[in-house]
Structures are given as C-alpha cells and as structure tokens.
C-alpha positions, 0 to 999 in steps of 0.5 A: 527502612523496614525489612519488608519495604526493602524486599518489595523494592528488590521484588519491584526492581526484578520484576522491572529488569525481567519485563525490560529484558523479556518484553520490551527489548525483544519487541521495541528495541533500544532506545525507544525503537528509534534505530528502526524508525529512519528514512523511508525509501523512494517507492518506485512509481510502479508500485503505486499502481494496481496489484493483483493476486489470487490464493485459491487456484495458484497456477500460470493458466489461472493467472493468464485467465485473470490478467486476460479478463482484466485486460478485456474488461479494461481494468488496469493492473500493473503487478501480479503477485505469486503467493504460495505455493509457487515453489517446489518447496517452501523457499527453495525458489525453484518454480514448480513447473507443474504449476508454472510451466516453462518459467523462462518463457512465461515470466518473459511474456509478463515483463513483455506485456509490462506487468511487474512480478512479486513473489511470496517468501519467508525466511523458513527452510523446512523439514515438512511443507504443506501444500507444495509438490515436495512435501518432505524435504528432511534431507534438505533442511538436515544439510542446511542445518548441518552446515550451519545455514540455519538459526541453532535450535534443538527442535523445528519450529512449527509454522502455518506452512509446515515445520523447519528452521530460520535462515541465519542472516549472520552466517555468510556461508549460509547467506551465500547458499541462500542467495545462490538459490534465490538467483533462479528467480532473480534470473527470470527478472522478478520485481520484488518479494512478498515478505510474509510475516514468519519472522515473528515466530523466532522464538525458543519455547522453555518449559512451555514459556516463550523466550524472544530469543534464538542462538545465531551464528553471532550469539543470542539474537532478539525476535525484533533484531532477527525481524529487522535483518530478515526485512532489511537483507532481503530488500537490500539485496534485491536492489543489487538485482533490480534498482526499482526492486521492492518488498511488500511486508507488514506494517501493523497487523492487528495487536501484534508488534505495535512498534511495526513489523518491517523497519522504515528503511526496508518498507517501500510497500507495506500491507495489513492483515489478514482480514476476512470477507466481512464487515464487522470486527471482533471489537464491533461484535464485542461491543454488541454483546453478539456471538463472534460467528464472523471469525474464522481464526482467533484474532482474525477480523473484517473491513474495520480491522483493516482501516484500523491497522492502516490509519495506526501504521500511518500514525507510526510513520509508514507511507505506502500502506494498503490491505488486501481488497475485500479481505484475504480469507473466507468464503464469498465475498459479499458485493457491497463490501467489494465495493467499498473496500475497493473505494477505500483502497483507492485512497490508500498508497497501495491498491492490492486486489487479491486473496481468496474468493472470487476475483474474476470480476466479470463473473461477479455482479455488473454493478461491481465490475463497473464501480471497480473499474472506476476506482481502479483507474482513479487510483491509477490516475492519482499516481503522480499525486501519490508520488509527490508524497513518496519523495516528500516522505523520503525527505522526512517530509509529509507523508501520504496518509495522516489521521485527523482527530475529528470524524471516525476513521477520517484522514487526509490523503496527502495535503488535499483530500479528506477521506472518510471510509464507509466501514459498515453496510450502509450508504449513510456516513457522517462526515466531520469537515476541518477548518477550511473550505472543502468540495464533495470530490464526485460533484465539486460544483458546491462549495462547503464550509469547514468546521461542520458535521453532516450526514448523507447518503452515497451511492455505490459508485461514490465515496466520502471524499473531499477535496480542500479549495486551493488544492492543485492535483496532478493526475495521469488520465487515460479513461473517461470512467472517472469523468475527469478526462477521457482517451484524448487525455493520454499523454498529457499530465491533467492538473486540477486546480481549485483556486484560492489565494496562492498555492504551489505543488511540486510535480516529481517525475516518475520516471526521471529525477526531474521536476515541474513547479506548478504555482497560481495566484489569484488576484482579486478574484479577477485575474488567475496567474498559473505558472509551471516552471522547471521541466516542461511537460504536455498538459491539461489544466482543468481549473475550477470556475463559476463563470467563463474568462473574458481572456486566457493568454499563455506567455503573452499570447492570447489563446483562442477559445474552443481551439486552445481552452474551453469553458464547461458551464455544467461542471464549472470548469475552465479546461486548457490543453497545451502540447508546448510551450516557452515559459509556462506563464498563464494568465487568466482574466475575468 
C-alpha cells in the first residue's frame, strides 16, 4: 500500500473519531440515542386542557385580570403559567412579593378556583440576573460554587437571563440545597415546571471553540447527558410532591438538537419555540429571495416553523406537543394569524395561548374573540378523545399526531381526524384525502371519497379538518359554541359515531383507571348495534344517519321518540340521551 494512501486512511480515521466524540456522542448519545427513546409518561388529563400565560407584565394583578376576563367572556382556561421573572432572582425559588403579593393566599385562591399553576425555571444559579428584583447575586452564586453545588467551571456562563453556573445534578449535597429551595413553591401547591432550554448551553469554550463537555462531581459529562439529567430529575422529583405533576419542556426547536431536547420518559408535555407573530418563515423568505425583514432574532421564525417543529416532534416520537398560540415574540399579533394558529393548536395535544402581545381577547377584535372561544371549547371538548392516545402511547401504541405522506403539513390527529393546517394568510387550502371515506368536520352531511385532491375556501370560523367514516369520538360538551351539543350535555359523555361496518374505541376515564368499551356493528345498512361495556357512563350518542330509524331499543326495551331519542334531519343525526342503563346494548332499526 502506498504511503500517501496509508496517511489518508489514518487522517480519515482520526477525523471520524473526532466527529464521533465531538459531535455525535454529545448530542445523539450511544447507541443511536435509544436510551432516551423510552416509555412515554401518562400525561394527566388536566394538562390536555387550555393553558394561558403572558410575558409582558408578569404580576399577580395582571394574571387575575386575564383569568377574570377569560371567565367573563366564557373562554376555558385550566392552567396558568408564571413565566420569568416571578422569583427574587432566577432559580432561588423565592416568590417576588412585589410582583405576586401574599403568595400563600394568592396561590390557594387559584387552586380553589380550579386552576393549575406551572412555574418557569432553568438549572442556572446566577451571579447576575436580568429583569429580577435582585440583579447582583454574586455572594449567592459564589457560595454555591464554593460548596461544590455547581458544575465546575473557571468562568461564568452567559445566557439570556444573565450570567451564572449550572446546578450539579450529580452532587447529592448540591441537589439537597436545590430541593430545599424548591420546597418553598412546592408548599404553595404548584402543578408543574416550565423547564426552559438553558441546559443546551452546557459546554466549554476552549480557544474560541465549543466543546460539549463540562466537569461535574462525577467527572466529565456531555451536553446530552446533562440535559437528560435536568429534565428527568426535575420531573421525577415533582412527582414525589404531586402525583399529577407535569414538566413542560422542549421537544424540537428549529434545527437545534434534532434528537429532541427532553427524553421521552420526562416528556409529559412538550412545546416548540420560539416563533414570532408572523406568517412567514426563513425558509419561505429564502425560497422567494426576499429580504428577511420579519426575523427579530437569527433563527426565530413564524407560524410555519411551529407547524414543522411539531410534526417533526411527532415523527420523532413525542406525544403531547404544541406551541405558543400566535407565536412567542414580536409586536402586534395579526388577527387572522391568531385565529388560524388557535385552530391549528386545537388539534394538537398542547393548547398553550401565551407569550408576548395582547392576550386579553376582549380587547382584540370581536371576530377573534368569538372564533378563538369556539375553538378553545372544541379543544376542551376533545380531551376524552385525546386522553385515549395518552394511554395508548404510554403502552407503546398509537400516538396522538401522525404525519402522513400526502398533502403539505397534513397529519392524522388520533385515528380519525385528518388535519390540514392553513399556514399562509389565505382562506384557500389544498387538501389531499387519504384512502377511505371522509366528512368535513364542520359540515359533515356530505360523504367525501378518499384518494382525491381539492382546493376550497375555509371561512375564518372553520378549519380544514376531516373525520374518517367509521369513527367513534368521545367528547365532553358543556356549551353550544361548536354546534355539537349545549349546556344540557354537561355531565354526559357525548359520543359521535359515523357508522361504517364495525368499529370499537376504548374510553379511558380521565379521573380513574377505569375503562368503557364502545363498540358498534352496522349490519346490512338496516340495523345498527351499539354496545357500551365496562364502567357505566351517562352518555349522549350522536349517530350520523341520512334517515330516521323505525325503532330504537336499549337492553331490549323500546325507547320513546322525542323523550329518549330524536332525529335531526338537517344535521342528519340520531341523538340518544341516556342517564342509566343495565347492559348498554342498543339496537337501531331502519
């Protein structure tokens, strides 16, 4: 073998070793990141309901104004996030009482009003803090460093909230100190952490070159391993304080960490970010050779970026994913963008309305208020359907969102909804229906054949969502905004059935570990059998049908028309309302 060939082989071998240890190992783990792609947790049902937050004022008075306004305007909210700055200095876990007076009373009132509270945090101990009441905290930082509580470093790490060092998750004494501080807010009854992505900065700069390692109490540690410790330890400890505790963490964020930020087992809820209040993205701008006038910060994109990152997260294997409705940063939120982003978020696991910009919907346009209220309620109504996929994903089965190959950004929401987000400022959208038969969800009287592509206009109070013929959809209906039920539906599980052949659906009770099997068999288009087996539930069956039935029976007993059931010819629906039953066997004859 010639000498130059041997040198080339040695050079290539050394280069591959450097690439592996410098790039692949710190980010992707070994082997192939499989130790992170493990079982998904059981996300509590409350986290599937609507989240709200703002990042312009950050005071208790403003939170109260937001929540009161949403309640007065009948817009559902379950969770409120207190983003930074809520503490005296970052991650000292002492509530800043100038912003949030009387926290013991205030937090308890939120709980009494049935809200969940999630607090922002990172793993940094700061010497200097941006925006907090205590800006200079050098003695606090130096004390933690002297005691060995922080990851070993010769200089401060700069991040977007100041300068500091990382808590060392491998040092038991340091974690004891950290947990004792956190107990201040755990005692207030918080329900989760919003774990911001500062752990991605866990690297050392040598001669201007970043090396993705730092020295901990246990020795050298990669960026990837530290990130996993951060997400896992905070989630695991939170569960010891509250069995329904969640962590809200990044899944995918643009091109950073393509393997995913948080490991699956510490990912009850995930979001992608940060996006600006804009329709267009860097990709769209570059494709059109236009000046990048909409980008506030390098790499920050608009609505399309959120869609892309959520679908990439779903493909990677995350389950409950969302984004900041209307985007995180920027100035004024365009009304149509707020509406379309809300509609897209309705068909994501996480519905999180928040960030910068005006979030008091009653101070925005009347159309925004009405449409966003409608879709906020629709997302809440779909919680029983979504929770089914929390359980199946936990069992390593079907996840909530599945990307499909046909149609730009089209995806399946569970087994039964096809969603085609409107990602540009237009009422027009081209949709490609997969094989099978479908109905437009917002006017479901017409049956559409699959394997077809069409373009149509969608009014601002509608959205390109199609439901598969044969579907079974359990819902919680309490209002009439979505035209499925009304206040009289409260206390009943509404079950939409689009009968075709036979099908079944397991309804997992969100407040217990019990189950109800919902099954139907459509025989010769003349007789429909529906059975509810397992834990009994008061229910309303809404069954798609072109014609009225001749007879409806339950457990062998004939039901009385207009008293126990009715037929709505305009909507083509059979509606059966049942409070109590023995076996749950229906037979509908045509």
